[in-house]
N, C-alpha and C positions, 0 to 999 in steps of 0.2 A: 146393248149399250156398250158405247166406246168408254174404254178405262185407261187410265183416272180421269176425271172430269173435276177440276178445280173451280170452285165459285170464288172469287176474288173481286174487291172494289175496282171500279172502272175509273180512269182518269180522264183528262184530255188528249193525252197521247193514245188513247183508245178509239179516238173519233174515227178514223178511216174505217175501221173494222166494222163498227156501230153503225156509220153511214151505209156501208156495204150492204149490211144484215137487213137494216131498215128499207132500202131500196126494193131489195128481194122480195119482202115479206107483207109490204102493206100497199093496197089500191091507192093509199093517199098519203105516201110516205112524208115525213118531216124531212124539212130541208137541213143542210149541215148547221147553217147558224142555229136552228132551234135546238137540235141536237148537243151543240157547243154548250149553248146557255145553260142546258141542265147539268153538263159536266163540268161547268165553270166554278165549282166549289160554292154554289149556292147552299145556305146552311140546312134549307129544306128537302132539297133533291139529291138522290143518291141513284146510282146505278151498278147494279152487279153484272159480272160478267162470269158465262160458262166457257173455260178454256180446255180444249181438249188436244194434248199434243202440241202446245204454244200456238193454236190457233183458236180464233174467237169462234165459239159453236153458235152464242145467244147471248142474250142481256135480258134483263128486268131493271125498267126505271120506275122508281116511285118518289113521292113525297110525302113526308112525317109533317102533319097537320093535328096539332094538337094531341092526342093519343091515338092517331090513327094513321094507317099507311094507305096512302091512293096511290094504285097501281097507273101509269100513263102507258107504258108499254111492255110487252112479253114479246121476244122474237126469237125465232133458231132458225139458223141458216139451213136453206133446203137441202144442204147435204147432210145434214147432222139432224133432220126432224125423223119424228116416229123412233127416237133410241132413248127417250126418257128424259131429255136435257129440259124441256119445258116443264117437267114435274120437281128436276131438281132446284131449278131457280126457284120456283113456287115454295117447294119445300124449305131453301135456303130463306127464303124472305121469312116464311113463318116461324123459323125458328129465329131469328134475329128479331122479330116483332116481339116475341115472347120474352126474349132478354133483354128488350127494352120497355117490357111492359105497356105495349100497343094492345089495345084492346079488340080492335076490328081492322080487317084489311079491305078494302073496298075497291072496286075496277067495274069498266062496263066494257062492252064488247059487242060487235055488230050482231043482230039478230041470227042473220044468217051463218055466223060460224060455229058450228055443232061441235067441230072438234074442239075449239077452245073451252066453249059451254062444258062439255064431257070432262074435259082436263080439270077444269076448276072445280066441277060439283065433286069429283072424285077427291081432291083435295080439300074439300070442307067447306066449300062455297055454298051459297044458295043463293037464289033469284030472289031479290027484294024490291023489284019493278022495273019500268020500261019508259024510256025516252022516245017519243015517237019524232022521227024525222031527224034524229039525232045528227048522223053523217051527211053532212051538206054536199059531199060528192055524189052520192046515191039516193040520198033520201032514206036509207036505212034506218031503223027503230036501233036504238041502244039498249042490251040488256044491262040491267045494274045487279052485281052480286055483291056480297059481304061473304067474310069468314071473321065469325066471332072467336075469339080467341081466350080472353079472359072473364072468369065467370064473378 
């Protein structure tokens, strides 16, 4: 892994970097306006960046809904993949959730994305369901996963 990696809150000033990673990582990427909307100081939406040597290496975007975090996006720039950055983002999210008395983190991912599913499972997430044909671009099923934090 590259070191040191800093995990910091994103702002609208980070839109170009986030949009670039979004385009590189997703088959149906969000457009800039959707990403800007998430960065526009909505009270429920937050994004953390992983920064390596002043370069945005990845991000996690999530909503706070009641006592739950709902993960919308986790992405790592291809040049930084397989270096533990995705894990750092998820672990930072879990730490932040615990500090804020969040009881569960939920997410969904494409059924065929086994690398992401393995990462999430290794970070304490469990499969809790499936949404058939959820992804409209391909008709892929979504796998629903949760990580319970507070007992």
